[in-house]
N, C-alpha and C positions, 0 to 999 in steps of 0.2 A: 317665499324663501326658494333657493337656486342652489348649484351646485357651484360655484367657479372650476370653469373652463380646464385649467392649468394653462394658459396659452403659447408657445414657443414664443419669447421673444424679438426671435429673427423670423422677417417674412423673404426673407429673398439669398437666398445664400446662391453663387460664380464661386464658382474654383475655394478659394483660401478668405473672396470675400462675401462677407455680412455682413446684410442693410438688416439693421433693429428695425421696430416698429418703430421704439423714440426716439432714433433717429428722422423718421420717414414723416415723425406728429412732428417737432418740430419744425420742418418742408413747410407741412400742411402753413405751421404758424408764421413761415417767412412767406409767402406765395400771398396765405389770407391780409396777412397788415399792407402788402405793394398793390394787390386787388383791389383793397379797399381804400388803400390812400390814395390811387388812380382815381378810383373815382371822385372821390373827393375836392383832386386835384381839375378832376374835367368841368365842376361848377362853375358857374359864370359871377363871372367877379372872383375868381384867385386866381392868389398871383403864383403859385405855384406851377410849375412845369414840371411833366411827367419826369423829367430827369433826374428834378429834385428828390420826389415822392422815390426814383431808386435807388438816386446815394441815401435820401433816408436812411428805405430799408437799410443796406449796406452797415450803413454808424452800428442801427439801431441792432443792426446781427451781430457783431464784434465786440458790441457794449454789453449782450443779454449772456451770452457763451464766454465771455473773462473772467463779466459781473458774477452771475451763474457759480462758472464753480470757485472762484475770490469767496464766493460767500458766502457756496454751501466749506469749507475748509473754514473759513474763520469760525460760524454760526456754529459748525455742525459739525464738521469730521476730522480738526487739533485733531486729536489722542491719532485717526489711521494716518495721517500723513507724516506724522511726527513718527512715528513705527517704519512707514514704509513712505517717504517723497514719490516716492513716482504715484503710487497713484494719484498723482493728483491729471496726472495727465492722461489718464483710461474715464476718458468721461465716457465712454460706452460704461461702461461700466454703474454708471449711476452717478449721481450726488451733483445737480445742482440745486442751488436756493435763489427762490424766487426774489430776492431781500436781497437778496445777492446782484442778478440780475437786474430788480429794479435800476440798482445806484450805479449800474453796468452802461445805463441804459440812457438815465438821465446823462452821464457824466458823458455821452458818445452824442446825447443831443445837442447839449449846446456847444459840444465840438465842432457842429453842423451849424447851429449857429452862427457862428463866435468867424465861419470861414465862410459862412452866405452870406455872412450881414443883412443877419433878422434879429428878433427882437428874443429871448430864448426864450417866455411866458408863448410867445407867438407857436414857436415849433415845438411845446411838449401842447399847448390848447388842441392846437394841428392833429399831434401823431394820439393821443385821449380816445383818440373811438376803436382805430385799430389794431391792438394787438388782442382784444380779448380775445379772436377766433384759434389765435396759438396759445391763453391758457387753457379753453378748454379743450385741446385739443391735447397739451401738456402732459394736461390730468390723464384723460382718456390713455394717456403712452403708461400713465402710472400705475391702471385698473389694468392694462395687459403687462405688465409686467411684474403683477402682483406685488403692487406693494405701498408704502404707505397706508392699510388697511384702518379703517376703524372701533372703536372695542363693541367685543362681544352686547349686542343684544336681541329681542329677539320678536323686532319685527315681521309684519310681511314681507317685510320688500330687502330681508337678509340677505346675502352674501355668506355660501358656507366655504369657508376655508378651513383644512385639514380637520375638517369634526366641529369648527365651532361657527357658528352663525357671529356675522359680522356687519357691523354697517361700512357700506361701500361710498366710503369717506373720501375717494378721489370722483368720482365720479356724484357727490355732490357740486364737488366743488368745480367739476364741471360743467355743471346747473348754472353755480350762482359765478362763480369766476368767469366764466365762458360764455354762455347762454344770457344769462340776467343782467351782466356787466352790460354784454354788446347791446344792449336792445335797450339801456335805461341813458347810457351814456351812446348811441350811435341816435336814437329821439334825441338826446335834450340840446345836442350839436349837429341835427339841421336847421336849425336857424341860427343867426349871429346871439354872441352870447358877452359878454365881459368881461374882459381881458381875466383867465387866471381862471375860473370858472370850471372847463371843463377839464381841468387836471381838480381842481378839486374836487367836483363827485368822482371823480375815478381815485383820486384815490382813498375820501370818505368811504366811497361803495366795492370796491376791493379789500379794506383794511375794515369793515365789518362781517362781512362776509369768510373773509378767512378766519375771522376770529370766533365765529358761530361755530363755521365745524369743526372748531381744534379741538371745542367739548368730544366732539365724540367718534377723532384721532387719539390713536396710538402714539404715546411723543415717543420722538428718539430717546434709546435705547440707552444713551449715553447722552442724557438731556434728563431728560424723565422732566419733573412740575418742577419749576426754579420760583416760585411762589404761590404763598397760601396751600401750596399740597395742590391746586389746580391749572395753577398759571405754565404755559409752551412758551418756550421761544419765536413760535410761531404768534402767538400773541401779542407778546410782548415788542416782537420787532414791529406787528402792523401801527402795536398802539403813536408813535411818531408818525407812522402812513395817515389816521385818522384825523389828528390834532392837529397834522401842514394842511390837511386837507379843507377843517375847518373850517382853519383860518386863511386859509385862501377865497374857498367863498365867501 
């Protein structure tokens, strides 16, 4: 066990400008996705140009930020938004939903495909292996912010937070949704696969990983357990991902 070091969420301050670690994690995610997309676009036989990848990342960035914030407002933060509508604009205070971000990215990728005359399935499949670095970085950002802790535990690798040993569920997710997901999807897409298969595998793997970690993660205080006294909002939102992914596969 080790004690959480209470990390300053601000990485750098320049006068009134504050650069936060969480924002830097988004930058790492976008740059990582851009680099991986460029690598795949450069392979022999690829129909993707470097500028296509640049535009794809731009569309995705807009989709994940707008969708993530709107999704959090809808799934988790309704009460806070109603009491303080301007809080919807203060994204630096936290409050981003993965599932909302996913919906936003899917809409953005569909718009990109329509604009470029590509099949939506092909755009989804090309994009499937490239966001996992960002998922992992985002969870590390949650750990730095000291948010989304797991339940109290006595496992040897627990993190002591305010005197209580807890599961570092953010780091579990960084390993599963980041490292493991990237390794699986990158390997799977290293050779040609049937259309929709990469997208399907992505949805199944992420959904299962998120569903599993939710068992040791403390549910949002304003939501709690929504079904059977154990199922969380994150698990409920992951079920359609798993079902859709299996159908695609």
